[in-house]
N, C-alpha and C positions, 0 to 999 in steps of 0.2 A: 641302186644308183651309186656309182663309184664315188668314194670320198664322203658320203653322207654318214654322219654319226647319229644313228637312231636306235641304238640298242641299250637296254637297261640290264645290268647284271645284278643279281641279289645273292648274298651269301650269308649263311649262318653256320659257322664252324665252331661255335662255342661249346658244343657237346655232340655226341653221336645220337642220331644220324646226322650227317652233313646234309644241309639243305642248299641247293643251288637252283637258280632260275635265270632264264633269259627271256626278256620281253622285247618284242619288236612290233611296232604299229598296233599295239593293244593285244597282241597274241602272246600268251605265256606258255613256255615249256619249262617244267621243273623236274627235279630229281631228288630223292632221299636215298643216301647211301650210308649203311652202317659201317662202323670201323673207327678206331682211334687214330690210325695213321692217315689223317685227312690230307696231309701234304702230298701223299701219293694218289689220293682219290680225286683231288680237286681238278686238275687239268684234264684228265680223261673225261670226267663228268661234264665239264664246261664245253669241251670240244664237241661232244655228242649233242648237247643242247644248241650250241651255235650252228652246227651243221644242219640241224632241223630248221633253223631260221635262215639258212643260207647266208650266214654272217661269220665274221671273225672278230678277234679281240680288238682290232684296230677300229672297228665300227662302234665301239662302246662310247656312249654319251654320258651315262651315269652309272655309278656303282653304289649300291646300298648294302651295308654290312651290319651284322649284329656285333656290337662292340663289347658285349658282356651282359651279365656276369656268366662265368663258366670256367672251362678248363683254360689254364694259362697259355699252354701251347696252342690250343685250338683258336683262341681269340687272336693270337699273334699271326696265325696263318691268314685270316681275313684282312687284318690290318696291313700286313705286308703286301698282299695282293692288291688291295685298293691303293696303297701308296705307289706301287709300281705302275699301275695304269694311270694314275694321276700325273706321274712324272713323265712317262713315255708317250702318252697319247692325249694328255690334257683332259681326261675324263673328270667329271664332277663327282665328288665323293660325299655320300650321305651316311651317317652313322646312327643307329638306333639300338636301344637296350632291349633285352627280352621283356623287361617290365613294360616298356613303352609300347612294344608291338602287341603284347597280350592286352594291355589297357585299351588300345584302339579297337581291338576285336570285341572286347567285352562291352565297351560303351555303345557300340553299334547294335548290340544284340537285343532282341525283344525281351528276353528274361531280365536283363539288367534294367532296361527302360521301365518295365512294369514294376520292378522292385523299387527303383528310384522314385517313381511317382508316389509310392506308398511310404517311402523313407527319404524325404527331401534333403535331410541333413546327413544321410548315410554316407559311409566311407567305403571305397573300393580298396581291398588289400590284394596284392599279387604275391604269391608264395611260390618259390622255386626250390627244388631240391638241389643241394650243393654237393655234399659228400657224406657218406655214411649217415650219421644222425645230425647233420647240419643243414641249415636252410638259409635262403636269401629272402628278404621281405622288403616290400615298399608299399607305403600307404599313399593313396591319391585322395585328396580331401577338399576340393578337387585338385588343388596344387600339389605336386609331388613332394613328399617328404624325402629326406635322405635315405637311400637304400641301406639295409643292414645285413650283416652276416651273423647268424645266431645258431646256438644249439637248439635241438628240438624243444627242450624245456623252456628256453628263453623265448622261442617263437610263440609257443602256446600262451605264455605269460603276457607277451606283448599284445597278442590278439585279444586276450581276455580283458586286458586293461583299457582297451579302446572304449571311450565313453559313448560313442555314437554307434548306431546300427552298422553291422559289417556285411559286406558282400565279398566273397573270397573267390579268386581265380588263381590258376596256376597248376603245377604238376608235382608229383612225388617221384620216388625212385623209378628209374627206367621209363620216365615220361608216362607215368600212370596217374589216375585221378587222386585227388587229395581226400577221398572219402574215408578211408581207414584212419588216416592221420587225424582228421578233424572231428570224426564221430558225430556228424550231424549237428554240430554246435552253431554253425553259421550256414546261410544259403550259399550254394556253390554255382559258379558259372557253368554253362554247358561245356563239356570237355572239348568239343570241337573249336571253342574259342580260346582254349588255354595253351595251345601249342602254336608257335609262329607259322603262319600260312604264307605261301608264295605270293598270293594276290595282295596280302597286306604289305609285304616288303616292297612290291612293285609300286603300290600306291604311296608309300612313305617316301619313295624316291622323288616325289613331286613336292615334298615339304621343304621349303627353303630353310626353315629354322633348324633342320636336322643336318645342315652343312656345318653348323657351329660345333666344334669339338668332335667332328666326325671320326677323326683318327686318334681320339683319346680313349684308351681302353678303360672299361669298368671291370676291374678284377674282383674287388671286395675281399676275396680270400687270397693271401699270399701263396705263392707256389710252395708245395710240400709242407704246408702248415695246417694243423688241425686244432680245434677247440677242445683240447684234452683236459680232462679233469674239471670241466665246467658243468 
């Protein structure tokens, strides 16, 4: 129907691979594309997805983006795209962090619900690889604590210092499981729940609270800066 805005676009450009999705009337098409030059990948990928939905950018009602943490340039790509659509077509913009998306997936999982029933005061920790031997960490207790950027040693020390039982979710280098890093010290979420999924982004586009600070990036790590000597 001409003029009807009924498309949701979801983007995660915070790291490679790029994740893009287009949802229309409950049907989702998505794509993962590897490469660090995501500014060159984005529009060709979106065009293919929109063509499958027989839609165009002007049909966009909502845009949900991952606003960090991750690569400085990658995060800016999604923020700029969302800002453009908001300005040009009046699209509603929603922003979610990788921490929040992974948390939503884990909280809905059978494994976490079973663990939580046995550990009512237990804490969920989301761990994400940042760069080399650096990591991002956020505790949900159930209220989220401030996310942190840590060296590997600092990360393990923070996890060990938690006084409550821990359930850990997230990913290591090259989006691999945390198994080797954590050496079985804490129960881990199913890995399928540890990477941002297209259906999760689409669902989060219906959360009105995520329109607050939607275009506020979560960098944590300054560009070209490392935790050297720590």
